[in-house]
ROBA-22438 format. One record per residue (C-alpha): residue in three letters; residue number from 1; x, y negated, z negated. Coordinates in Angstrom, 1 decimal, decimal comma. Last residue first. Layout:
<recs>
("ALA" NUM (X Y Z))
...
</recs>
This chain:
<recs>
("ALA" 311 (71,2 -4,2 84,3))
("ARG" 310 (68,9 -5,8 86,7))
("CYS" 309 (68,5 -3,1 88,7))
("SER" 308 (67,9 -1,0 85,8))
("ALA" 307 (65,8 -3,4 84,0))
("THR" 306 (63,2 -3,2 86,8))
("GLY" 305 (63,5 0,2 87,3))
("ARG" 304 (62,5 0,9 83,4))
("ARG" 303 (59,2 -2,2 83,8))
("ALA" 302 (58,2 -0,3 87,2))
("PHE" 301 (58,2 3,5 84,9))
("ARG" 300 (56,2 2,0 82,3))
("ARG" 299 (53,6 0,5 84,8))
("ASP" 298 (53,3 3,4 86,8))
("PHE" 297 (52,9 5,1 83,5))
("VAL" 296 (50,0 3,5 82,4))
("GLY" 295 (48,7 2,9 85,8))
("GLN" 294 (45,1 3,8 84,5))
("SER" 293 (44,3 6,8 85,4))
("ALA" 292 (47,8 8,2 84,1))
("LEU" 291 (46,3 7,0 80,5))
("ILE" 290 (43,3 8,6 80,8))
("GLY" 289 (45,2 11,8 82,3))
("LEU" 288 (47,7 11,7 79,0))
("VAL" 287 (44,6 11,7 77,1))
("VAL" 286 (43,2 14,7 79,0))
("ILE" 285 (46,5 16,7 78,0))
("ALA" 284 (45,7 16,3 74,7))
("GLY" 283 (42,6 17,2 74,4))
("GLY" 282 (43,5 20,1 76,2))
("LEU" 281 (46,2 21,1 73,5))
("PRO" 280 (43,4 20,2 70,7))
("GLU" 279 (41,4 22,4 72,6))
("ASN" 278 (43,8 25,3 73,2))
("TRP" 277 (44,6 26,1 69,6))
("HIS" 276 (41,5 27,5 69,2))
("MET" 275 (38,2 25,7 66,9))
("GLY" 274 (35,3 27,3 65,5))
("GLU" 273 (31,9 25,8 64,7))
("GLY" 272 (31,4 24,8 61,4))
("LEU" 271 (28,5 22,4 62,1))
("PHE" 270 (30,3 19,2 60,4))
("LEU" 269 (33,9 19,7 60,4))
("ALA" 268 (34,3 21,9 64,0))
("GLY" 267 (31,2 20,2 66,1))
("PHE" 266 (33,0 17,0 65,0))
("THR" 265 (36,5 17,5 66,4))
("VAL" 264 (35,4 19,4 69,6))
("GLY" 263 (32,7 16,3 70,6))
("VAL" 262 (35,1 13,8 69,7))
("VAL" 261 (38,0 15,2 71,5))
("PRO" 260 (35,5 16,5 74,8))
("THR" 259 (33,9 13,2 74,5))
("LEU" 258 (37,3 11,4 76,0))
("TYR" 257 (37,7 12,8 79,2))
("THR" 256 (34,0 11,8 79,5))
("VAL" 255 (35,1 8,5 79,8))
("THR" 254 (36,9 9,6 83,0))
("SER" 253 (33,4 8,7 84,5))
("ALA" 252 (34,5 4,7 84,4))
("ARG" 251 (37,0 5,4 86,3))
("ALA" 250 (35,6 7,4 88,7))
("PRO" 249 (32,0 5,4 88,8))
("GLY" 248 (33,8 1,8 89,1))
("TRP" 247 (36,0 -0,7 86,6))
("GLU" 246 (33,8 -3,6 86,3))
("ARG" 245 (30,7 -2,7 87,4))
("ILE" 244 (31,1 1,1 86,2))
("ILE" 243 (32,2 -0,1 82,6))
("GLY" 242 (29,5 -2,8 82,3))
("THR" 241 (26,7 -0,4 82,9))
("TYR" 240 (28,9 1,8 80,1))
("TRP" 239 (28,2 -0,8 77,7))
("ILE" 238 (24,8 -1,4 78,2))
("TYR" 237 (23,9 2,2 77,9))
("ALA" 236 (25,9 2,7 75,2))
("ILE" 235 (23,0 0,4 73,4))
("GLY" 234 (20,5 2,5 74,1))
("SER" 233 (20,7 6,4 74,7))
("GLY" 232 (23,6 6,8 72,5))
("LEU" 231 (23,4 4,4 70,3))
("VAL" 230 (18,9 4,0 69,6))
("GLY" 229 (18,6 7,3 71,4))
("LEU" 228 (20,8 9,9 70,1))
("ALA" 227 (21,5 8,0 66,6))
("SER" 226 (17,7 8,1 65,9))
("ILE" 225 (17,5 11,8 67,0))
("ALA" 224 (19,9 12,7 64,7))
("LEU" 223 (18,4 10,8 61,6))
("VAL" 222 (15,1 12,1 62,3))
("VAL" 221 (16,2 15,8 62,6))
("GLN" 220 (18,8 15,3 58,9))
("LEU" 219 (15,6 13,6 57,4))
("THR" 218 (13,7 16,8 58,2))
("LEU" 217 (11,1 17,2 61,4))
("HIS" 216 (9,4 20,1 62,2))
("VAL" 215 (8,0 19,6 65,5))
("ALA" 214 (6,0 22,7 67,5))
("GLY" 213 (6,7 23,2 70,9))
("THR" 212 (5,9 21,6 74,1))
("SER" 211 (8,0 18,9 75,7))
("LEU" 210 (9,1 20,3 78,9))
("VAL" 209 (5,7 21,2 80,9))
("PRO" 208 (3,3 18,5 79,0))
("ALA" 207 (5,8 16,4 78,8))
("ALA" 206 (7,1 16,1 82,5))
("PHE" 205 (5,3 12,6 83,0))
("LEU" 204 (6,4 11,2 79,6))
("ALA" 203 (10,1 12,7 80,9))
("LEU" 202 (9,5 10,4 83,6))
("ALA" 201 (8,0 7,4 81,9))
("THR" 200 (10,5 7,7 79,1))
("ALA" 199 (13,5 7,3 81,8))
("LEU" 198 (11,9 4,6 83,8))
("VAL" 197 (12,3 2,7 80,7))
("MET" 196 (15,8 3,9 79,7))
("GLN" 195 (16,5 2,6 83,4))
("MET" 194 (15,4 -0,7 83,4))
("ALA" 193 (16,8 -1,8 79,5))
("ALA" 192 (20,1 0,1 81,1))
("ILE" 191 (19,6 -2,8 83,6))
("THR" 190 (18,7 -5,6 82,0))
("ILE" 189 (21,0 -4,9 79,5))
("SER" 188 (23,8 -4,7 81,9))
("ASP" 187 (22,7 -7,8 84,4))
("LEU" 186 (21,0 -7,8 87,2))
("ASP" 185 (23,0 -10,5 90,1))
("THR" 184 (22,7 -7,2 92,2))
("HIS" 183 (25,8 -5,8 93,9))
("ALA" 182 (26,5 -3,0 91,9))
("LEU" 181 (22,9 -1,8 92,4))
("PHE" 180 (22,4 0,2 95,6))
("ARG" 179 (26,3 1,4 95,9))
("ARG" 178 (27,4 1,6 92,6))
("MET" 177 (24,3 2,9 90,9))
("TYR" 176 (24,4 6,0 93,2))
("LEU" 175 (27,7 6,7 92,6))
("GLY" 174 (26,7 7,0 88,6))
("GLY" 173 (23,7 9,1 89,3))
("PHE" 172 (25,2 11,6 91,7))
("GLY" 171 (28,5 12,4 89,2))
("TYR" 170 (26,1 11,9 86,1))
("CYS" 169 (23,6 14,5 87,3))
("ALA" 168 (26,5 16,3 88,2))
("THR" 167 (27,4 16,7 85,2))
("ALA" 166 (23,8 17,9 83,7))
("GLY" 165 (23,9 20,6 86,6))
("LEU" 164 (27,3 21,4 84,5))
("ALA" 163 (25,6 21,3 81,6))
("ALA" 162 (22,4 24,3 82,8))
("LEU" 161 (25,5 26,3 84,5))
("LEU" 160 (27,2 26,7 80,8))
("GLY" 159 (23,9 27,5 79,1))
("PRO" 158 (23,0 30,0 81,8))
("LEU" 157 (26,5 31,5 81,7))
("SER" 156 (26,6 31,8 77,6))
("VAL" 155 (29,3 32,1 76,2))
("SER" 154 (30,5 35,3 74,0))
("GLY" 153 (30,1 37,3 76,7))
("GLY" 152 (33,0 39,7 75,1))
("ASP" 151 (36,0 37,0 75,1))
("PHE" 150 (37,7 38,5 77,6))
("LEU" 149 (36,3 36,5 80,8))
("VAL" 148 (34,7 33,3 79,3))
("ARG" 147 (37,9 33,4 76,7))
("TRP" 146 (40,5 33,6 80,1))
("PRO" 145 (38,8 30,6 80,9))
("ALA" 144 (39,9 27,9 78,6))
("VAL" 143 (37,2 25,6 78,9))
("LEU" 142 (39,6 22,7 76,7))
("VAL" 141 (42,3 24,4 79,0))
("VAL" 140 (40,7 24,1 82,4))
("VAL" 139 (39,5 20,3 81,4))
("GLY" 138 (43,7 19,3 80,7))
("LEU" 137 (44,3 20,4 83,9))
("ILE" 136 (41,3 18,7 85,3))
("GLY" 135 (42,4 15,3 83,3))
("ILE" 134 (45,9 15,9 84,7))
("GLY" 133 (44,5 15,9 88,3))
("LEU" 132 (42,4 12,7 87,3))
("GLY" 131 (45,2 10,6 86,5))
("ILE" 130 (47,1 11,8 89,8))
("ARG" 129 (44,5 10,7 91,5))
("LYS" 128 (43,9 7,8 89,7))
("ALA" 127 (47,7 6,7 89,9))
("ARG" 126 (47,6 7,1 93,5))
("SER" 125 (44,3 4,8 94,3))
("LEU" 124 (41,0 6,9 95,3))
("ARG" 123 (39,4 5,6 98,0))
("GLU" 122 (35,6 4,3 98,7))
("THR" 121 (34,9 4,3 102,3))
("PRO" 120 (32,5 7,3 102,0))
("LEU" 119 (30,8 6,0 99,0))
("LEU" 118 (27,4 8,1 98,2))
("LEU" 117 (28,4 11,8 99,8))
("PRO" 116 (31,8 11,2 100,6))
("THR" 115 (32,0 10,3 96,3))
("LEU" 114 (30,0 13,5 95,7))
("LEU" 113 (33,1 15,9 94,4))
("LEU" 112 (34,7 13,3 92,8))
("THR" 111 (31,6 12,4 90,8))
("MET" 110 (31,5 16,0 90,1))
("ILE" 109 (35,1 15,7 89,2))
("PRO" 108 (34,7 12,4 86,9))
("THR" 107 (32,0 14,6 85,3))
("THR" 106 (33,9 17,4 84,4))
("ALA" 105 (34,1 16,1 81,2))
("ASN" 104 (30,9 16,9 80,0))
("VAL" 103 (31,9 20,9 79,7))
("ILE" 102 (33,8 20,3 77,3))
("SER" 101 (31,2 18,4 75,3))
("ALA" 100 (28,5 21,5 76,0))
("VAL" 99 (31,7 23,7 74,7))
("THR" 98 (32,0 22,1 70,9))
("SER" 97 (28,2 21,6 70,7))
("PRO" 96 (28,0 25,7 71,0))
("VAL" 95 (26,2 27,2 73,6))
("MET" 94 (22,8 28,8 73,9))
("THR" 93 (20,8 25,9 72,4))
("GLU" 92 (23,0 23,8 73,3))
("ALA" 91 (22,5 24,1 77,2))
("TRP" 90 (18,5 23,4 76,7))
("ALA" 89 (20,0 19,9 75,2))
("PHE" 88 (21,9 19,6 77,9))
("LEU" 87 (19,6 20,0 80,6))
("THR" 86 (16,9 18,0 79,4))
("PHE" 85 (19,4 15,2 78,5))
("PRO" 84 (20,8 16,2 82,5))
("ILE" 83 (17,3 15,7 83,9))
("THR" 82 (15,8 12,0 81,9))
("CYS" 81 (18,9 10,3 81,8))
("LEU" 80 (21,5 9,6 84,6))
("THR" 79 (19,8 11,5 87,3))
("ALA" 78 (15,9 10,4 86,6))
("ALA" 77 (17,0 6,8 85,4))
("VAL" 76 (19,1 6,0 88,8))
("VAL" 75 (16,8 7,4 91,1))
("THR" 74 (13,7 5,0 88,9))
("LEU" 73 (16,5 2,4 88,8))
("HIS" 72 (17,0 2,4 93,1))
("LEU" 71 (12,9 1,9 93,0))
("TRP" 70 (13,2 -0,3 90,6))
("THR" 69 (15,4 -2,9 92,7))
("ARG" 68 (13,5 -1,9 95,6))
("PRO" 67 (10,4 -3,2 94,1))
("HIS" 66 (11,3 -6,5 93,4))
("ARG" 65 (10,3 -8,2 90,1))
("PRO" 64 (13,5 -7,7 88,3))
("TRP" 63 (12,3 -7,9 84,2))
("ALA" 62 (12,9 -11,2 82,7))
("ARG" 61 (15,6 -11,5 79,6))
("HIS" 60 (14,4 -13,8 76,5))
("THR" 59 (17,3 -12,5 74,2))
("VAL" 58 (15,0 -11,2 71,7))
("LEU" 57 (12,7 -9,6 74,0))
("MET" 56 (15,4 -7,9 75,9))
("ILE" 55 (16,9 -6,7 73,3))
("ILE" 54 (13,6 -5,5 71,6))
("VAL" 53 (13,4 -3,6 74,9))
("LEU" 52 (16,6 -2,3 74,7))
("THR" 51 (15,9 -0,2 71,2))
("THR" 50 (12,7 0,8 72,7))
("ALA" 49 (14,0 2,2 75,8))
("GLY" 48 (16,6 4,1 73,4))
("LEU" 47 (13,9 5,4 71,2))
("SER" 46 (11,7 7,1 74,1))
("VAL" 45 (15,0 8,3 75,9))
("ARG" 44 (16,3 9,6 72,5))
("GLY" 43 (13,0 10,9 71,6))
("LEU" 42 (12,1 12,5 75,3))
("ALA" 41 (15,4 14,5 75,7))
("VAL" 40 (15,1 16,2 72,4))
("GLN" 39 (11,3 16,6 72,9))
("GLY" 38 (12,5 18,4 76,4))
("PRO" 37 (15,0 20,9 74,4))
("SER" 36 (12,6 21,6 71,4))
("LEU" 35 (12,4 19,6 68,2))
("GLY" 34 (13,0 21,0 64,3))
("VAL" 33 (16,8 22,6 64,4))
("LEU" 32 (17,5 21,3 67,9))
("SER" 31 (17,6 17,5 66,6))
("VAL" 30 (21,1 18,7 64,8))
("LYS" 29 (22,6 20,4 67,7))
("MET" 28 (21,7 17,5 69,7))
("PHE" 27 (23,3 14,6 67,0))
("LEU" 26 (26,6 16,9 67,5))
("PHE" 25 (27,2 17,1 71,2))
("SER" 24 (25,9 13,0 70,8))
("SER" 23 (29,3 12,9 68,7))
("GLY" 22 (31,3 12,5 71,6))
("TRP" 21 (29,0 9,8 73,6))
("VAL" 20 (29,3 7,3 70,5))
("LEU" 19 (33,3 7,6 69,7))
("ALA" 18 (33,6 7,9 73,9))
("LEU" 17 (31,3 4,5 74,7))
("VAL" 16 (33,5 3,1 71,7))
("THR" 15 (36,7 3,6 73,4))
("PHE" 14 (35,1 2,4 76,7))
("SER" 13 (33,5 -0,4 75,2))
("LEU" 12 (37,0 -1,8 73,9))
("ALA" 11 (38,6 -1,1 77,3))
("THR" 10 (36,0 -3,3 78,7))
("ARG" 9 (36,6 -5,8 76,0))
("SER" 8 (40,1 -5,7 76,8))
("ALA" 7 (39,6 -6,2 80,8))
("ARG" 6 (37,4 -8,7 80,3))
("PRO" 5 (39,7 -10,7 77,8))
("HIS" 4 (42,6 -10,7 80,4))
("PRO" 3 (40,4 -11,4 83,5))
("SER" 2 (39,6 -15,1 81,9))
("MET" 1 (35,9 -15,7 81,3))
</recs>
């Protein structure tokens, strides 16, 4: 496949992934009406695993036999799926889905903070550093720390800390995958299927402690948890694994710059959660950060400079 079609496919996967993962905060909030946080996490990984196993069977893919690969994927499954899914579900019992989606945008920051630990030789380009800086500014505007300080404690600190713990797991898991699995001969579907199967095993192991409580299933709850599992925890992980391989963990994790825009919009439209002026402004700044990190502005300035010289 030539570089241009591959780049276009990766960019399309990135956009769809932002929409799917951005809507996951809405689906989590709806799922929590009838399920506990642990049950939400178990439901989404088990449905995701089922979806991916079916794809593996239909496409006649073989499961790897190397114990080391399974060991590495167990770490990835815990840090990219089981632990953060549980933390985010628990956080949404205390904070609005809009706030959870906003905090999710700190994943690239966590990735950068943890990069020296797992990838000490990797350096970010100038465009990526500028883009991340702009993105961080957008996240600050979205989070609006002045509201946290002066809004009468309306934002739960434990909820925020749980969500931040989840994004720290995402940052670690993406870097770990980059270091130990980027050069394997496994394709994205196989890695994603292994990841979800192992995440389900871990969730089942913790179920006697974390997945207790009564279950109240309604049509809305079933549809929400199904969307979380089949799309957000199944097919989406094929896309995300492919993006990490093509773009690297730092750039791939910038998908979380767009998920707050989707999450805030859906939370306001479907759950009636309030939207303040800082949220659309922060979202616009986040989009600028995405464009800058991909070198869009550098290329435009370079073209203008070349045109000026020729004139």
